[in-house]
Structures are given as C-alpha cells and as structure tokens.
C-alpha positions, 0 to 999 in steps of 0.5 A: 134638977127636980126633986123626983130625979134627985130622990130617984138617984139617991135611992140607988135606982137607975141613972137619970136620963140624958135630958135630966142630966142636961137639965143639971147643966142648964140650971148651972148655966154651963151651956154657953152661946157665943164664939169660942176657941176650943182647946182643940184649936177649933171654933164653935158657937156653943161651949159646955163649961163643965166647971159651972156645974162641978162647983156644986158638990151635990151635982158633981156627985150626981153626974159622976154616979151616972158615969160610974154606973157604966163601969161598975162591973169592970174591976176598975182600980184607978180613975184618971183624968187630964188637968184641968177639966178631968181632975174633979171628974176623976175624983168624983167618979173614983169616989163613986167606984170606991177607988183612987183618983189621979190626974195628969198634967202637961210638962213642957207640952207633954202629958205626964204623971207628976206629984209622985203619982204612979201606975203599976204594971197591969193596973186597971185604969178608967180614963175620964174627961169633962168634955171631948171635942176631938178626943186629943187630951184623952188619947194623951192620957191613954198613952201615959197609962200604956207607957207605964204598962197599966191597962186602960179598960174604958173611957168615960166623959160627961159630955161628948160634943161629937155625938158619939163620933170619936172612938177610942177603941175601948168601952166608952160611955158619956152621960150627955151627947151633943152634936155641937158643930166645930169649925177650923179657924179658916172655915169659921163663919163667926170669924168671917163675921168679925166676931171676936173668939174668946177662950172660955177654958182654963188654958191660955191660947 
C-alpha cells in the first residue's frame, strides 16, 4: 500500500478503494494460487489467506476501519465473529467502532459462545468474518445471536469471494469482492487432473 493511501486514511478521509484494499492483501502475500479445500467443502484454484495480512496490526487496522465505516450510524453495541478467522476481524472492527468484541467457537460441532461470553436481549450486534464462500459460518453466528435474543443488525466481511451473491437478509458490506470460482469435489477440474488439494485454513479436514 502506498503512502498516499495510508495518509489519506489516517487523516480520517474516505475509505480506500477496492483496488487499494486488494493491494494491501497482495503486498502481504495473502492471495494464493493452487488447489485448495475450503472450509465449505468446496475446491478452488485460489485462496485468500487473510491471516497473512492480519498479522500486521497497522494493515489490520486499515482494513477494519474501512469495514467499520459502513456501520458507524447503526448504534452497534458488540461485534462478533467466528473462530478462528473472525476473531481478529471482530477485535479490530470493534476497536474502530469503540465497542466490545466477542467470538464464537464450535463445541462438538455446534457454534456457541464460550469462555463466559454472553449477549443480552436486545443487544445490537454486528457479525463479521474474514472471508465468505458460502456464508455458512456467518449464518451459524447469526443463529447464536438470535438464540440469545440479541439483535443482529448487519454483516461485515473483509473478502466476499462470491462477488456479492450470498445474502444474509441484513445490511451487509465487504471491502473486497472477488468472483473466485469454487467447485464441488466431484466436479473439480483440479481433482480430475490429479492435483492434490491442500487445506490452507486453521481447521483440519
């Protein structure tokens, strides 16, 4: 990312453009090419590894500020994201909004709030994630929020790799939209070529 973009954001001006945000990812080697098994179970020739950019606090803050800008007028009280990918995103977006950050975890395969975390009835919650492919993890978090009678008021993601196709029925925003094709395993051309698939994320196959 160039100094002009950095200075523009630091002065409180408009968020960066999609190309400028994508440049932050490229400079962090976060966009990978190969044969990847996604959390959704689908296969893809590209993978956005957000952890590679989020390891730099200054870059994480820039991305979070851009995402938070879409929700500043929505009276957000808490930001929540799924472990593992949504933890840092939730923390940084919450910091940008001046509210608290929580994360959910899977326990026996079920998404839950643990570690003494809780939500109050009527609490206004923003759900965030690093990358969405099918939106499954986000929907699980939304279910947790609703079960506790809190109010999900929006969904924010750093990278929407569906190109905006996934709809959560709430105001939603992403700083980057990529139309990266994903295949069911039985239809994957990379599998047909005998190219081994790797799982680049934090969860085991």
